[in-house]
TIPA-489368 format. One line per field, with one value per residue (C-alpha): x, y, z. Coordinates in nm, 3 decimals. Layout:
! TIPA-489368
xx = X; ...
yy = Y; ...
zz = Z; ...
//
This chain:
! TIPA-489368
xx = -0.341; -0.684; -0.632; -0.726; -0.465; -0.608; -0.482; -0.216; 0.029; -0.108; -0.119; -0.460; -0.308; -0.165; -0.428; -0.471; -0.416; -0.664; -0.592; -0.946; -1.036; -0.885; -0.877; -0.680; -0.936; -0.961; -0.588; -0.563; -0.316; -0.419; -0.411; -0.422; -0.676; -0.870; -1.193; -1.490; -1.677; -1.717; -1.399; -1.207; -1.027; -0.682; -0.731; -0.980; -0.879; -1.100; -1.428; -1.414; -1.763; -1.869; -2.186; -1.967; -1.623; -1.668; -1.866; -1.568; -1.545; -1.569; -1.420; -1.253; -1.006; -0.811; -0.997; -1.162; -1.453; -1.616; -1.948; -2.058; -2.108; -2.431; -2.424; -2.411; -2.783; -2.879; -2.647; -2.803; -3.149; -3.041; -2.917; -3.248; -3.449; -3.216; -3.274; -3.650; -3.614; -3.422; -3.685; -3.970; -3.795; -3.760; -4.092; -4.355; -4.543; -4.393; -4.668; -4.659; -4.742; -4.486; -4.213; -4.315; -4.303; -3.960; -3.832; -3.961; -3.781; -3.462; -3.483; -3.534; -3.227; -3.019; -3.140; -3.062; -2.710; -2.608; -2.755; -2.420; -2.241; -2.472; -2.431; -2.055; -2.036; -2.240; -2.020; -1.713; -1.853; -1.936; -1.570; -1.449; -1.324; -1.372; -1.355; -1.518; -1.840; -1.881; -1.816; -2.057; -2.328; -2.305; -2.290; -2.585; -2.800; -2.725; -2.803; -3.133; -3.232; -3.161; -3.378; -3.116; -3.267; -3.238; -2.869; -2.825; -2.979; -2.765; -2.448; -2.502; -2.577; -2.278; -2.055; -2.157; -2.094; -1.754; -1.657; -1.760; -1.548; -1.252; -1.260; -1.285; -0.976; -0.787; -0.876; -0.618; -0.332; -0.477; -0.557; -0.200; -0.100; -0.393; -0.241; 0.066; -0.149; -0.341; -0.030; 0.028; -0.201; -0.449; -0.339; -0.023; 0.037; 0.211; 0.366; 0.213; 0.374; 0.262; 0.429; 0.099; 0.043; -0.256; -0.375; -0.413; -0.455; -0.121; -0.166; -0.154; 0.176; 0.456; 0.824; 1.025; 0.719; 0.783; 0.572; 0.533; 0.490; 0.378; 0.466; 0.248; 0.168; 0.269; 0.499; 0.285; 0.560; 0.932; 1.151; 1.459; 1.442; 1.498; 1.413; 1.370; 1.480; 1.286; 1.283; 1.101; 0.952; 1.047; 0.910; 0.660; 0.942; 1.254; 1.104; 1.309; 1.121; 1.371; 1.302; 1.575; 1.690; 1.636; 1.781; 1.847; 1.962; 1.829; 1.586; 1.238; 0.994; 0.621; 0.413; 0.678; 0.571; 0.717; 0.737; 0.894; 0.954; 0.809; 0.979; 0.977; 1.084; 1.133; 0.941; 1.167; 0.911; 0.553; 0.256; 0.286; 0.666; 0.748; 0.944; 0.614; 0.474; 0.782; 0.735; 0.371; 0.454; 0.736; 0.512; 0.231; 0.467; 0.616; 0.270; 0.216; 0.535; 0.453; 0.693; 0.826; 0.604; 0.302; 0.380; 0.416; 0.077; -0.090; 0.052; -0.056; -0.410; -0.444; -0.400; -0.554; -0.904; -0.997; -0.843; -1.066; -1.366; -1.302; -1.264; -1.601; -1.764; -1.612; -1.739; -2.088; -2.087; -1.858; -1.963; -2.332; -2.222; -1.943; -2.008; -2.386; -2.403; -2.726; -2.715; -2.829; -2.562; -2.290; -2.403; -2.416; -2.057; -1.948; -2.110; -1.932; -1.605; -1.672; -1.702; -1.389; -1.203; -1.185; -0.818; -0.928; -0.740; -0.431; -0.419; -0.522; -0.259; 0.032; -0.068; -0.192; 0.131; 0.352; 0.163; 0.182; 0.558; 0.607; 0.399; 0.582; 0.908; 0.775; 0.677; 1.041; 1.165; 1.259; 1.119; 1.133; 1.065; 0.874; 0.778; 1.068; 1.320; 1.122; 1.130; 1.477; 1.663; 1.654; 1.904; 2.175; 2.509; 2.724; 2.674; 2.917; 2.925; 3.036; 3.234; 3.143; 2.786; 2.710; 2.946; 3.062; 2.889; 2.996; 3.156; 3.493; 3.502; 3.779; 3.872; 4.208; 4.421; 4.776; 4.975; 5.330; 5.650; 5.614; 5.302; 5.019; 4.724; 4.442; 4.609; 4.697; 4.340; 4.196; 4.433; 4.367; 3.991; 4.010; 4.219; 4.005; 3.689; 3.823; 3.852; 3.587; 3.785; 3.590; 3.881; 3.908; 3.533; 3.561; 3.839; 3.644; 3.331; 3.529; 3.688; 3.439; 3.642; 3.598; 3.732; 4.028; 4.070; 4.263; 4.424; 4.607; 4.428; 4.558; 4.473; 4.770; 4.657; 4.693; 4.858; 4.631; 4.563; 4.781; 4.715; 4.810; 4.666; 4.778; 5.042; 5.193; 5.208; 5.052; 4.975; 4.725; 4.804; 4.912; 5.245; 5.350; 5.337; 5.539; 5.801; 5.834; 5.906; 6.156; 5.969; 5.939; 6.117; 6.148; 5.918; 5.661; 5.684; 5.620; 5.318; 5.176; 5.229; 5.038; 4.739; 4.756; 4.742; 4.407; 4.279; 4.299; 4.388; 4.628; 4.643; 4.919; 4.934; 5.277; 5.445; 5.765; 5.983; 5.800; 5.490; 5.251; 4.977; 4.834; 4.465; 4.343; 4.024; 3.840; 3.508; 3.388; 3.208; 2.836; 2.741; 2.531; 2.763; 2.955; 2.635; 2.486; 2.792; 2.776; 2.408; 2.492; 2.769; 2.535; 2.290; 2.560; 2.598; 2.957; 3.017; 3.279; 3.375; 3.431; 3.557; 3.731; 3.929; 4.290; 4.377; 4.500; 4.173; 3.975; 4.151; 4.109; 3.735; 3.685; 3.858; 3.642; 3.326; 3.428; 3.473; 3.746; 3.750; 3.813; 3.914; 4.025; 4.125; 3.827; 3.674; 3.303; 3.397; 3.619; 3.327; 3.113; 3.381; 3.419; 3.047; 3.068; 3.358; 3.165; 2.871; 3.102; 3.262; 2.967; 2.654; 2.369; 2.521; 2.381; 2.537; 2.487; 2.575; 2.456; 2.653; 2.650; 2.970; 2.779; 2.499; 2.666; 2.741; 2.391; 2.241; 2.480; 2.410; 2.133; 1.974; 2.089; 2.037; 2.048; 2.085; 1.791; 1.852; 2.189; 2.171; 2.161; 1.855; 2.059; 2.160; 1.801; 1.672; 1.934; 1.866; 1.603; 1.567; 1.585; 1.670; 1.521; 1.714; 2.057; 2.059; 2.283; 2.100; 1.799; 1.980; 1.971; 1.609; 1.523; 1.681; 1.496; 1.167; 1.233; 1.289; 0.974; 0.770; 0.892; 0.806; 0.455; 0.400; 0.477; 0.283; -0.018; 0.034; 0.070; -0.235; -0.455; -0.356; -0.365; -0.723; -0.820; -0.666; -0.844; -1.187; -1.129; -1.077; -1.386; -1.592; -1.484; -1.558; -1.904; -1.846; -1.839; -2.144; -2.172; -2.179; -1.848; -1.709; -1.796; -1.645; -1.334; -1.286; -1.371; -1.227; -0.896; -0.916; -0.965; -0.683; -0.428; -0.532; -0.495; -0.159; -0.037; -0.147; 0.077; 0.364; 0.211; 0.291; 0.628; 0.920; 1.246
yy = 2.051; 2.122; 1.916; 1.551; 1.301; 1.055; 0.718; 0.900; 0.880; 0.597; 0.249; 0.093; -0.222; -0.029; -0.016; 0.281; 0.178; 0.253; 0.279; 0.339; -0.010; -0.163; -0.509; -0.662; -0.631; -1.007; -1.058; -1.060; -0.828; -0.472; -0.414; -0.080; -0.123; 0.076; 0.244; 0.109; 0.434; 0.557; 0.744; 0.875; 0.604; 0.683; 0.681; 0.648; 0.928; 1.205; 1.030; 0.863; 0.823; 0.636; 0.523; 0.280; 0.282; -0.027; -0.236; -0.455; -0.790; -1.105; -1.034; -1.366; -1.236; -1.059; -1.079; -0.741; -0.743; -0.403; -0.406; -0.124; 0.185; 0.380; 0.737; 1.015; 1.109; 0.752; 0.744; 1.068; 0.917; 0.608; 0.832; 1.020; 0.697; 0.555; 0.867; 0.820; 0.457; 0.573; 0.838; 0.588; 0.359; 0.642; 0.825; 0.577; 0.357; 0.011; -0.162; -0.423; -0.164; 0.082; -0.179; -0.302; 0.050; 0.110; -0.221; -0.136; 0.198; 0.028; -0.236; 0.037; 0.229; -0.089; -0.166; 0.187; 0.188; -0.175; -0.380; -0.405; -0.465; -0.758; -0.907; -0.887; -0.996; -1.309; -1.385; -1.353; -1.584; -1.847; -1.840; -1.858; -1.498; -1.261; -0.913; -0.598; -0.645; -0.996; -0.874; -0.582; -0.804; -1.049; -0.770; -0.569; -0.879; -1.003; -0.666; -0.650; -1.002; -0.944; -0.632; -0.362; -0.268; 0.114; 0.077; -0.172; 0.078; 0.368; 0.157; 0.053; 0.411; 0.552; 0.277; 0.356; 0.727; 0.664; 0.434; 0.699; 0.963; 0.724; 0.640; 1.004; 1.072; 0.779; 0.902; 1.178; 0.932; 0.775; 1.109; 1.221; 0.965; 1.079; 1.426; 1.291; 1.126; 1.448; 1.649; 1.567; 1.733; 1.543; 1.700; 1.791; 2.036; 1.829; 1.933; 1.736; 1.610; 1.929; 2.148; 2.260; 2.242; 2.057; 1.949; 1.575; 1.341; 1.304; 0.927; 0.915; 1.102; 0.878; 0.883; 1.132; 1.351; 1.726; 1.893; 2.264; 2.387; 2.745; 2.951; 2.851; 2.505; 2.171; 1.947; 1.654; 1.390; 1.341; 1.489; 1.684; 2.054; 2.115; 2.486; 2.775; 2.839; 2.880; 2.826; 2.508; 2.434; 2.071; 2.050; 1.777; 1.543; 1.645; 1.821; 2.134; 2.462; 2.669; 2.664; 2.520; 2.692; 2.475; 2.514; 2.308; 1.957; 1.968; 1.705; 1.800; 1.583; 1.523; 1.728; 1.998; 2.358; 2.572; 2.923; 3.192; 3.102; 2.880; 2.542; 2.277; 1.928; 1.586; 1.321; 1.057; 0.862; 0.789; 0.795; 0.527; 0.534; 0.886; 0.979; 1.072; 0.728; 0.571; 0.780; 0.675; 0.313; 0.315; 0.462; 0.216; -0.081; 0.050; 0.065; -0.303; -0.395; -0.411; -0.270; -0.488; -0.317; -0.368; -0.739; -0.763; -0.598; -0.831; -1.138; -0.999; -0.925; -1.276; -1.415; -1.130; -1.124; -1.492; -1.491; -1.205; -1.364; -1.681; -1.470; -1.304; -1.647; -1.746; -1.423; -1.502; -1.862; -1.912; -1.632; -1.740; -2.099; -2.033; -1.690; -1.681; -1.381; -1.312; -1.456; -1.134; -0.931; -1.176; -1.184; -0.802; -0.776; -1.034; -0.833; -0.517; -0.711; -0.814; -0.452; -0.356; -0.655; -0.524; -0.444; -0.196; 0.098; -0.115; -0.250; 0.054; 0.267; 0.097; 0.117; 0.476; 0.577; 0.400; 0.541; 0.889; 0.850; 0.721; 1.005; 1.269; 1.132; 1.131; 1.495; 1.569; 1.377; 1.069; 0.740; 0.470; 0.124; -0.025; 0.017; -0.208; 0.047; 0.340; 0.192; 0.038; 0.357; 0.471; 0.195; 0.305; 0.350; 0.419; 0.534; 0.468; 0.759; 0.740; 1.045; 1.130; 1.255; 1.193; 1.412; 1.602; 1.759; 1.471; 1.687; 1.867; 2.239; 2.493; 2.579; 2.759; 2.948; 3.077; 3.266; 3.126; 3.324; 3.654; 3.553; 3.804; 3.673; 3.790; 3.674; 3.338; 3.276; 3.382; 3.158; 2.860; 2.908; 2.929; 2.611; 2.424; 2.512; 2.316; 1.990; 1.741; 1.621; 1.672; 1.859; 2.091; 2.151; 2.245; 2.492; 2.645; 2.677; 2.837; 3.110; 3.383; 3.571; 3.625; 3.336; 3.389; 3.230; 2.905; 2.750; 2.426; 2.258; 1.910; 1.663; 1.507; 1.162; 1.119; 1.460; 1.749; 1.988; 2.224; 2.500; 2.848; 3.172; 3.483; 3.273; 3.168; 2.790; 2.698; 2.371; 2.292; 1.959; 1.752; 1.716; 1.436; 1.680; 1.938; 1.675; 1.566; 1.927; 1.966; 2.253; 2.118; 2.308; 2.243; 2.535; 2.401; 2.052; 2.196; 2.392; 2.080; 1.873; 2.131; 2.102; 1.722; 1.709; 1.887; 1.626; 1.852; 1.770; 2.031; 2.128; 2.356; 2.611; 2.641; 2.784; 2.654; 2.797; 2.799; 2.720; 3.013; 2.909; 2.640; 2.548; 2.328; 2.128; 1.929; 1.765; 2.010; 1.918; 1.996; 2.302; 2.100; 1.801; 1.933; 2.017; 1.678; 1.501; 1.714; 1.621; 1.251; 1.286; 1.476; 1.184; 0.933; 0.798; 0.754; 0.876; 0.686; 0.779; 0.497; 0.590; 0.446; 0.771; 0.793; 0.820; 1.181; 1.298; 1.091; 1.253; 1.603; 1.561; 1.394; 1.683; 1.936; 1.743; 1.690; 1.312; 1.152; 0.807; 0.807; 0.508; 0.543; 0.321; 0.089; -0.134; -0.231; -0.553; -0.356; -0.129; -0.431; -0.572; -0.232; -0.221; -0.571; -0.461; -0.153; -0.369; -0.573; -0.262; -0.025; -0.236; -0.147; 0.027; 0.227; 0.289; 0.592; 0.601; 0.674; 0.461; 0.108; 0.044; 0.126; -0.127; -0.426; -0.223; -0.071; -0.419; -0.544; -0.258; -0.283; 0.022; 0.150; 0.515; 0.594; 0.943; 0.956; 1.271; 1.160; 0.795; 0.497; 0.275; -0.015; 0.182; 0.295; -0.061; -0.194; 0.075; 0.074; 0.453; 0.685; 1.051; 1.229; 1.559; 1.419; 1.621; 1.433; 1.601; 1.381; 1.086; 1.253; 1.351; 0.988; 0.878; 1.151; 1.053; 0.688; 0.770; 0.981; 0.712; 0.449; 0.678; 0.741; 0.369; 0.282; 0.581; 0.443; 0.089; 0.207; 0.433; 0.162; -0.106; 0.131; 0.235; -0.131; -0.227; 0.056; -0.023; -0.395; -0.347; -0.125; -0.386; -0.670; -0.449; -0.382; -0.009; -0.001; 0.016; -0.067; 0.304; 0.346; 0.043; 0.192; 0.527; 0.351; 0.146; 0.403; 0.694; 0.511; 0.444; 0.812; 0.912; 0.676; 0.770; 1.141; 1.075; 0.879; 1.152; 1.400; 1.259; 1.415; 1.755; 1.664; 1.897; 1.719
zz = -3.063; -3.191; -3.501; -3.503; -3.596; -3.840; -3.945; -4.139; -3.856; -3.648; -3.798; -3.742; -3.597; -3.303; -3.024; -2.796; -2.441; -2.164; -1.795; -1.697; -1.583; -1.273; -1.429; -1.148; -0.872; -0.902; -0.930; -1.310; -1.482; -1.552; -1.926; -2.097; -2.370; -2.628; -2.534; -2.723; -2.768; -3.126; -3.211; -3.512; -3.708; -3.576; -3.204; -2.923; -2.695; -2.819; -2.783; -2.446; -2.307; -1.999; -2.165; -2.356; -2.208; -2.000; -2.240; -2.308; -2.464; -2.260; -1.923; -1.928; -2.183; -1.915; -1.591; -1.621; -1.380; -1.414; -1.588; -1.817; -1.606; -1.661; -1.785; -1.527; -1.557; -1.480; -1.180; -1.053; -1.101; -0.904; -0.620; -0.611; -0.601; -0.332; -0.119; -0.163; -0.052; 0.256; 0.335; 0.295; 0.543; 0.793; 0.747; 0.630; 0.878; 0.929; 0.736; 0.462; 0.198; 0.335; 0.337; -0.007; -0.151; -0.003; -0.137; -0.485; -0.474; -0.352; -0.625; -0.887; -0.763; -0.772; -1.126; -1.247; -1.108; -1.109; -1.394; -1.570; -1.241; -1.158; -1.505; -1.495; -1.133; -1.205; -1.506; -1.286; -1.018; -1.279; -1.386; -1.026; -1.016; -0.725; -0.872; -0.736; -0.932; -0.793; -0.438; -0.476; -0.627; -0.335; -0.074; -0.211; -0.265; 0.085; 0.243; 0.053; 0.161; 0.531; 0.533; 0.478; 0.143; 0.183; 0.255; -0.031; -0.275; -0.155; -0.159; -0.521; -0.633; -0.445; -0.581; -0.939; -0.880; -0.722; -1.011; -1.259; -1.085; -1.056; -1.425; -1.527; -1.317; -1.464; -1.814; -1.769; -1.792; -2.107; -2.267; -2.214; -2.477; -2.687; -2.683; -2.860; -3.124; -3.194; -3.277; -3.643; -3.901; -4.115; -4.444; -4.629; -4.913; -5.181; -5.514; -5.797; -6.117; -6.294; -6.030; -5.877; -5.502; -5.366; -5.020; -4.972; -4.678; -4.498; -4.487; -4.868; -4.909; -5.034; -4.947; -5.162; -5.225; -5.186; -4.918; -4.841; -4.483; -4.433; -4.121; -3.827; -3.968; -3.821; -4.020; -4.141; -4.187; -4.135; -4.405; -4.514; -4.602; -4.975; -4.990; -4.750; -4.394; -4.072; -3.697; -3.598; -3.256; -3.187; -2.832; -2.924; -3.031; -2.839; -2.539; -2.614; -2.576; -2.781; -3.159; -3.381; -3.701; -4.009; -4.357; -4.668; -4.575; -4.218; -4.090; -3.969; -3.777; -3.798; -3.549; -3.502; -3.570; -3.848; -3.707; -3.921; -4.287; -4.557; -4.597; -4.864; -4.767; -4.920; -4.725; -4.570; -4.364; -4.463; -4.228; -3.965; -3.970; -3.854; -3.545; -3.375; -3.456; -3.303; -2.990; -2.957; -3.025; -2.771; -2.502; -2.576; -2.572; -2.249; -2.092; -2.172; -1.983; -1.613; -1.357; -1.071; -0.815; -1.039; -1.074; -0.696; -0.643; -0.893; -0.720; -0.384; -0.507; -0.649; -0.296; -0.097; -0.249; -0.210; 0.138; 0.252; 0.082; 0.283; 0.598; 0.530; 0.501; 0.834; 0.995; 0.867; 0.993; 1.296; 1.539; 1.541; 1.604; 1.853; 2.007; 2.002; 1.762; 1.583; 1.234; 1.067; 1.248; 1.148; 0.786; 0.776; 0.905; 0.649; 0.370; 0.488; 0.482; 0.122; 0.012; 0.205; 0.059; -0.298; -0.382; -0.650; -0.497; -0.448; -0.802; -1.005; -0.832; -1.009; -1.379; -1.344; -1.173; -1.426; -1.726; -1.576; -1.533; -1.887; -2.029; -1.823; -1.965; -2.324; -2.289; -2.209; -2.513; -2.309; -2.441; -2.175; -2.313; -2.022; -1.658; -1.560; -1.688; -1.548; -1.202; -1.232; -1.328; -0.965; -0.880; -1.125; -0.955; -1.262; -1.621; -1.905; -2.151; -2.512; -2.626; -2.984; -3.019; -2.654; -2.455; -2.763; -3.061; -3.285; -3.554; -3.580; -3.512; -3.552; -3.193; -3.220; -3.474; -3.447; -3.708; -3.713; -3.748; -3.928; -4.121; -4.145; -3.943; -4.169; -4.494; -4.338; -4.223; -4.559; -4.753; -4.528; -4.553; -4.932; -4.961; -4.707; -4.898; -5.197; -4.997; -4.887; -4.584; -4.255; -4.096; -4.399; -4.387; -4.020; -4.097; -4.386; -4.171; -3.888; -4.102; -4.188; -4.448; -4.824; -5.030; -5.264; -5.605; -5.584; -5.892; -5.954; -5.667; -5.595; -5.319; -5.140; -5.028; -4.654; -4.622; -4.723; -5.013; -5.215; -5.468; -5.579; -5.442; -5.628; -5.799; -5.465; -5.394; -5.059; -4.884; -4.607; -4.444; -4.148; -3.971; -4.206; -4.500; -4.305; -4.213; -4.576; -4.671; -4.386; -4.222; -3.865; -3.589; -3.215; -3.137; -3.381; -3.227; -2.879; -3.003; -3.168; -2.854; -2.647; -2.881; -2.888; -2.508; -2.538; -2.784; -3.087; -3.449; -3.590; -3.958; -4.083; -4.365; -4.529; -4.836; -4.991; -4.715; -4.379; -4.179; -4.182; -3.942; -3.713; -3.719; -3.430; -3.483; -3.217; -3.145; -2.881; -2.562; -2.569; -2.363; -2.119; -2.077; -1.777; -1.588; -1.680; -1.540; -1.225; -1.180; -1.203; -0.944; -0.711; -0.731; -0.639; -0.993; -1.117; -1.478; -1.681; -2.038; -2.288; -2.635; -2.936; -2.971; -2.856; -2.490; -2.515; -2.667; -2.417; -2.122; -2.266; -2.326; -1.987; -1.814; -1.998; -1.902; -1.539; -1.566; -1.356; -1.520; -1.898; -2.111; -2.474; -2.768; -2.709; -2.973; -2.944; -2.764; -2.528; -2.440; -2.367; -2.133; -1.968; -1.891; -1.742; -1.522; -1.411; -1.306; -1.086; -0.935; -0.893; -0.920; -1.155; -1.459; -1.748; -2.089; -2.313; -2.683; -3.033; -3.278; -3.411; -3.214; -2.894; -2.954; -2.781; -2.468; -2.472; -2.477; -2.207; -1.962; -1.705; -1.872; -2.212; -2.309; -2.682; -2.823; -3.062; -3.268; -3.404; -3.307; -3.539; -3.559; -3.422; -3.113; -3.058; -3.089; -2.846; -2.584; -2.310; -2.307; -2.610; -2.556; -2.854; -2.831; -2.740; -2.415; -2.172; -1.884; -1.960; -1.798; -1.457; -1.525; -1.596; -1.268; -1.075; -1.240; -1.158; -0.793; -0.776; -0.950; -0.704; -0.413; -0.543; -0.606; -0.246; -0.116; -0.300; -0.177; 0.183; 0.151; -0.001; 0.248; 0.545; 0.475; 0.431; 0.765; 0.953; 0.813; 0.844; 1.215; 1.238; 1.053; 1.282; 1.583; 1.444; 1.393; 1.011; 0.789; 0.422; 0.343; 0.520; 0.336; -0.002; 0.089; 0.218; -0.097; -0.361; -0.164; -0.149; -0.524; -0.600; -0.368; -0.524; -0.879; -0.798; -0.635; -0.937; -1.176; -0.994; -1.200; -1.513; -1.363; -1.217; -1.282; -1.359
//
């Protein structure tokens, strides 16, 4: 991860999102935006600097109310000067010169820490916004004017320090996305027209170029292996920690690590269009989509802040008029209320938590297209599961062999493997791949349309075909029919090897259930989510696969429209329903479901576009992980809301009772902000 990722894999038009600013302190939406510090062309994560990070464009663009924070040395200087102002107030004689010196020190501390805050706060007030900078500017100015200048100076310095710490903490969520962007290398070793290898910028490599990846190097772009074999660590894309063996014809992804052997590949996706780019883009787009809880908090803040501001004005005016309070005491309490009133902790807690959840999912190879889906997955009560490629491997495999009659087992297997190797039919390929014996010479090979293949081995005519071929040759027996029926009940396709006189062997082929499918189904059941299998395959195969996967409800012979109707029926029966698939025929049902899960490794682009969640490694267990993450995210969101509001209520009561100072108000507001940010960032370390 030490290598920078240049514009080669990140289109310049795609902004890097930033969670650092709590833009909604005034009720406006929090937006995740690029940092403005000088950074490499491709992304802004590496160079985040608080000298610049908050020097945003016009705050009116999105309601962002934080002014540019000073650098840490300046904040420290402001704290030192504020302490000197406090000491002068306590130790110097109460003379005009003593007070004047203390006020100068206080004003200097405020200027060091809060120039940008004042500028932005005034701009907000002129636009009728009541963000934290506006509240702090009013509170500090008021405290200074009523003679509490040492406290005003310390409050501004402490506020700037607390903001600095809060933003550094929130950077972790943003930098987690930056980590994805830094994965792909800057350069690629490309074969030129003259056959020589040369290193060029990865962003300049065209589709169909041939690239060489040495052991230990990261793959620069997506491609297909054309030479060599190796184990490739795909954790950055699929979330899988176990390396995957790659050979000629296998796909490799940008940012994955070639481990053991040298590979050559043909580029299939140029910079900006790789699988890694799609992951980054999906996460960034998801960040821009606010979750329901986040929208609720924003609506609440839009009402809460002006309400408390109005209450502070009433506290400043009514008690002196009606209860005979001293005006300075009433104004001081009102100013404390203004500092407490900022909903910064409340509002920043939601985007940081959601971004942390989305990033935790992306690290596991789960791309969730928005906070709505992240938070909504916890409510799933049923999940429809496609069979082929979702529950099963998606390709036929030889699962059983039986020599028939008096046939020699080894010779029968060898002959079948040799005949199957001469056919392009998927079932024949599965048989050939499943028989690890030396091939025999086959002559007079002829394809039998809709039936199989025939040829001569050692001068002996043999045929490898289906039951229709055997029936035409009059070789079916009752015992054979019973054996075939037993295989069919298990969802297998049976191919038979025969000579001119008898059947010699049975070869059963099936699309096998993935190793983790049964456990994934069990996990869903344990969470109270009902799994239902929907497939276009025949009912016998559907029942056999469902039984192997531990699914009680299996429905076969479904067309795409039938799957869509089945999902609608499941929503009526169970409630919120998800759909999992990988093919074009699954796209309508994926779009119809409350949350669609697409299998990304083998899935079609249409299915991935229609889905709300993309599982990059086709691991069905990721569905349960998504639901668990959703539930944890929702819990953390409401923990943060309760924490932020609870602290506000306590200090509000103390302020009204006259027991809270401005120092306490700052610690209450910024302490709560730090607590909720830290709590939200826990999701980055969550184990699913």
